[in-house]
N, C-alpha and C positions, 0 to 999 in steps of 0.2 A: 407571476411570482409564486402563486400557490403550486403550480405544476412543477416548477423547478425545485422548490423546497421539498415537496412531497417526493419527487423522484430521487433526490439526493439522499434524503433521510431513510427512504424505504429500501435502498439497495446498497448496503455497505457493511463489510466485515473483513477481518484479516487474521490469518494465522501464518506465522513466518518461521523460517528454518532456524538460523543460527545453530546452536547445538541441540535443537529440538528434533527428536526422532520418535517415531511411534510405530507400533505394529499395526497391520491392516485391520486386525480385529479389536483394537483398543479404541477407547473413546478419544476423539481429537482433543488436543490440548487447547487451553485458552490462548488468546493472543499474547505476545510478549509485552512486558511492562514498558520497554523502551524500544523504539523503532528508529533506525538510522537509514536515511535515504540519500544516496549520492545521485545527483542529476548531471548528466552530460549532454549539453546542447551541441549538435553537430554542425559543422560547416556544410554549405550546400554541396551535394554530391558525395559526401564522405561517409554515408551510412552503408547499410547492407553488408556485403562480404568484406569490405574494407575495415569497417568497425569490428565485425566479428573476428577478423584476424588479429587485430591488435588486442582485443579483449581476451582472446585465447591465450595470450602470453600471461595474463594475470591468473587465469584458471590453471594453466600448467604450473606456474610457480607455486600456487597453493597446493595443488595435487602432489607435486614433487616433495613439498615439505610436510605432506600429510597433515595439513593445517586443520584443526578441529572445528573452526567456525565457518559455516557455510553461508552463501548468499545466492540470490537469484536475480536475473535481469529481465526487464520488460521494455519493449520498444513502443513508442507512441503510435497510435492509430489516428489520433486527432490532436489538434494543437501543434505547437512547434515541434520540429524533428528533434527528438531527444530519447535518451535511454535512462532508465532508473535502475539502480543497484540497491537491493533491499536486504537489510540484516536486522534480526531481532535479538534483544538481550534481556536478561532477567532484571537488570538495573543499570544505572549509569556507571557504577564501579566496574561492572563486567565489560562495558564498552571501553573504558579507559585501559583496563588490563589487556584487552584485545589489541588496541592500538600500540601499546608498549611491546607486546609479543611480536608484532609484525616488524619490529626493528632488529630482530635477531637475524644473523647471517646463516645461510646464504639467501634467505627469503628477502631481506631488505634490498639487496642489490638487484635481485631479479625483478622486484616490484618497481625499483627506480628506473630500470631499463624499459619496462613496460610503460611507465609514465611518459617517458620521452617519446616513444613511438605512438602512443595513443594521443598524446597532447597535440600532435600535428593535425589531427582530425577535428579537434574540438574548437568551437567558438566560445564556449563557456562551461565551467564546471562549478558545482556548489554542493555543500553537504548540509543537511538539516537533521535534527534529532527531535523525536516526538515522544510524548508520555501518554500511555493508554488510559482511557477513562471508561471503566466497566459500567459505571452508572448511566452512561449515555448509550450503551450498547444493547442489542437484542440478538439472542441466539448466536453469539459470536464464534462458537467453536465449530470449525469445519475442516474437512480433509484438504488442506491447501495443496498437497502434491498433485492433485487431480485438476487444479484450476488453471485453465489456459489463458483466460482474459481477466484483466484487473481494471476496475473502474474506480477512479479517484475523484472525490469531490472536495473542493476547498471552500470552507466557510470563513469569511472575515467578519468578526464581530465588532461592532462599534464600541469604542472605549466607554466604559461606564454602563454598559447594557448587558452585563453578564447575567443578571437575574432574569431578564426577558429571554435570553438564550437558554438558560436552564429550564424555564417554563415551556419554551417551545419544544425542546428536545423531549421533555417529559411527556408532552402530548403524543409524540410519535412513538416513543418507547412503550407507553401504555397501550396505544392503539394497535401497534404491530406485534405485540407480544402474543396475540391470539392467532397469528399466522405462522405456523411452524416453519414454512419455507422462507419466511422473511428473516434476514440476518444482517447485522452491521456491527462494526466496532468503530469508535471514534477516538482519534489521537489529537492531543494538543501540541502545537509547535512550541518547543522550549528553546531551541537554539537554531540559528540560521538567519538569513537575510529577511527582513520584514516579517518577523515571526510573531509579533505581539497580537494577541486576539485571534490567531489563526488555528482552525480546527480542520482536520482531514479525516474523512470517512472513506473506507476502501471496501469495494465489493468484488471479491473474486468469483469468477463464473467458469463453469465447465464449457459453456458455449454461449453465444450471444442470444440464443433463444431465451435465456433467463431475463434479458432486458424486456422482452415482450411479456413474459409471465409477471415481472415486477410491475408493469403498467396495469395489468389486470388487478393485482393486489392493491395498487394505489387507488383505483376506482372503488374497490370494495371498502377501503379505509375511509375514503371521502364520504361514501354513502353512510357509513356507520357514524361518522362525525356529525353529519347533518349540516345544514346551512350555518347555524349559530357556532358550531364547533370550528368549522372552516374559517368563518369570519374572525374568530379568536386567534386561530393559527396565523392567518394572514396579517392581522394587526401586530402580533408578536414579531413576525418576520420583518415587517416593514420597520418596526421600532429598533430591532437589534442587529440586523444584518446589513453590512456595508456592501458585500458582494458574495456571489456564489458561482463557482465554475466547476464543470464536470468534464473529464476526459477519460478515454479508454485506451488501455495498453494491452499488448499481447506478449506472452512469455517468449524469451529468446534463450533456448537451452544451451546453445553454443557459447553464449557469453555468461552462463551461470556456473557457479561452483556449488552444484547441488549435491546432496548427500547420496550415498548408495541406497539408503532406505527409500528416498524419494524415487530414484531410478527404478527400484524394484516395485514400488507401489504403483507407479504410473509410467510404464515404459513407453506408452504412446506419446508422452511429452519428453521425459527426461532421458529416455534411451538414445536420444539424439545428441546428448551432451558429451 
């Protein structure tokens, strides 16, 4: 349990596109206040180029409409075969206005046709919306355009144990603030299936070598906490956490509606979209 909690809290952060753009010499922006994730679970054998083709219809529709809100896609490397489509917003009102704007023609009809073709490949689809918690986050501003891998950790907090959860996170935010390379942001699930007491931390990485480096930081953190500190952390985790699960995803540029700024900043990734 100690290792799982430590790894999850030690390696998580997020900065998303939506209408966010930045110059290469500018400081990276903070994570968006609202995060919307669409999950598409694929039927066996329906991934790869088949899914990329149907998702390309959405990208083309958005590009033809010169739609201002961007999103990016990641495919699962672990866990069930699925793709996530991720968009960030300044607030929930901006999300609502974006959904309304997508009803305008000819974009609406193009998206409806894409839904029909894509739907044949899917076993399940769901949408969740999350609220950013800066007080749970450490060094959360990063250059997201350059991140090829995305690690998602889901924490399910037991009902009535929010105080222990807050205390647990504070131990890690305080301890890891001294490591400049450590970074994470945590979002609370606000809408979606089984969302009560669910928090998600996300760690974008340039390469999976960062997993190895994160483990080294974890050992240093544990040494700094000492036996008594780690016993306290373990007791808090046992008290407040119902479950913890981590999975890793890789960017799929062909299924992403990324901005030109992202393509310019990281052509090694987005030049393929």
